[in-house]
N, C-alpha and C positions, 0 to 999 in steps of 0.2 A: 569553472565547471561545477554545476550542481549535480548531485547524485540522488536520484529518486529510486528507492528500493521498494518493490512490492513483495510482500511476504506470502509464501504459500509452500506447498509440497509439490515436487516434480512428479510427472507421470499422469497418464490419461485417467487413471482411476480416481485421482484427487481433483480433477479439473473443475468440477461443479460444486465442490465442497464450500461451505461458508468460510472455512479457514483459508481458502485460496482467493478471497476477494481482493487481496493486495495484488496478486498476479493479474486478475481480471482487470483491475484498475489501470495498471501500467500497460497492459495489452491495448486497452481502449485509447489511452493517451497516445501510444505509438501510432495507432491507426489514424486517429483524428488529426494528428500533427505531422503525418507522413515521415516518421523517423526511419532510419536505416533498417535493413533487415536484421533480425536477431542473430547474434553470433555468440559462440562460446568464449567466455572470458571471466576471469576472477572467480572460478568455481561456480559460475552462473551463466545466465544468458543476458547479453547487453544489447541495447539499441541506442544510437545517438541521434540527436536532432536539436532543433532550436524551437523555443517558444518565445516569440518576440525577439528581443535581443539577447536572450539567455541561452547558453549552451547547456543541454541537459543530457546526462547519461541515465537511461533507465536500466535497472538491474533486477533480475529475478534469480535469487540464489537457488542453486540446484542441489543444495546440501541437506535438504529437508529442514523444516521449521526450526528444530532444536539446535541447528548448527549454522543458522543464517549469519551470525556475527562474523565468522571467518571470511565469508564471501564479501560482505560489506566492508570489512577492514581492508581487504586486499584492494578493492576499488578505491577507497579513500587514500590508501598509501600510494597507489600508482599516481594519483592526481595531486599528491601532497596536500590533501584536504583534511579537515577535521569535522567534527559533528555539526558545525555551523553550516556546512555545505550539504548535509544529509537530510532527506525527507523520507520517512518510512510510512508506507500505506499498509494498514493491517486491520484485521477484524477486531471488533470490540463487543464483548458480551454485555457490557453495562450501558450500551446505547440501544435505543429502539431500532428495529430493522430499518435500514436505508437512511438513517440519520448520519450526518458527517460532521465531525468536530476536529479542529486542529489545535494542537498545543505544543509548546516547546518544553522538553524535559518532563519530569514527573515520574510517577510510579510505573510498575510493570503490569499490574492488574492480573498477575498469574499467567501472562502470555509468554510462552516459551521462546518465540522468535524475538520478542523485545528483551527477554532475559539474556539470550545469547548475544545480541548486539550490545547490551549494557556491559556484559562481561569483557568485550573487546574494546569498547569506547567510553564507557561510563554513560550516565543518563542524559547528557546534553545534546539532544538532537530533536528535530521536529517530527511529530507524529501526526499522520492523518488517520484518525480513528473512524472506522466505518462500522456502523451499528449492525449487529446480527441478532440482537435481542437475547434475552436469557430465557431458557426453557422453563424456568420456574422452580426447578428442583436441582440441587447440586449433583445428584446422581445421574441426571440426564444431560449434563453439560457436555461430556465427551462425545456422545452420540450426536448432539445438536451441532457442535462445532465441526465435527468430521462427517456431517451429513450433507447431502446435496440440498441446494435450494429447492424448495417445493415449486411445482408448476405454477401455483397461484402467485409466487413471488417474482417470476422471471421478468414480467413486463416492468415492474417497479425497479428491479435490479438493473435492467438495461437502461432505463431512464436515468437512474442515479449515476451509472458509470459514464454515460454520455455527458451528463451535466458536469461531472467532475472534469472530464477531458476538455469540454468547451470553456470551462472557467479556470483551467490550469494556469493561464497567464497570470492570474492574481497570486498563485503560489510562487511562480517564478519571480514575481516582483516583490515578494515578501509581505503581501497584504492578506494575511490569513483571515481576518474578519470579513473582508470583501469576498474572498473565495467562499467561505461558509454561507454568507448571506445569499450570494448569487446562485450557488448550487441549490440552496433551499427554495429560492424563487423559481428556478427551472423545474424543480420537482413538483411544484404546485400547478404548473401548466397542464 
C-alpha cells in the first residue's frame, strides 16, 4: 500500500487557497482514477483505489496544516509502512507557479505541514512540490500562501492538476523523472 497525502487546511473557507493545492491534487487523482468515496479515517479523509497494479490510499489530514504529521503517522502505522511508502503533495513557494518537482527527503523550506510530518517520521519521504511562486517580499508570504488562486490562474491550475492525475502512474511505479517530464509536456499542450 502506498500512502499519498495531500496537504491543506480543512473547511470551505480554505478550499481555493494556494496552501491547499495538495488537497486539490489528491481530489483530482481520486476523480480521474475512480477511487472509493472519501471517508473519515486517521484524523483525515481517505479514499482507496488502484493506479495500475499499485494500491494507493489517498489521505487529506483534517488536523490543519501544522498538525498533518499525526494523521500521516496514524495511516502509516495502520499499514505497517514507513516513509518509503509515503508521497506528500504540497505547495512550494520556491517554485514558479504550476511547476511540479519531485524529490525524496530534503529540507522543510519553512513549510509547517512538512515540519509536522518530519516531527513524526523524520525527513525520509517523497515530496511532490507544487509551485505557487513567491510574492517577492517576505512580509507578503503569509497573505500569498493563504490567499485564493487568482481568476487568471484557474485554467493553468486545472490543467496542472489533470496532468498530474493522468501521469500519476509514473509516481506509483517510482519513476519520478518520467512523472515530472510528462506532466511538463502535458502543460505545454
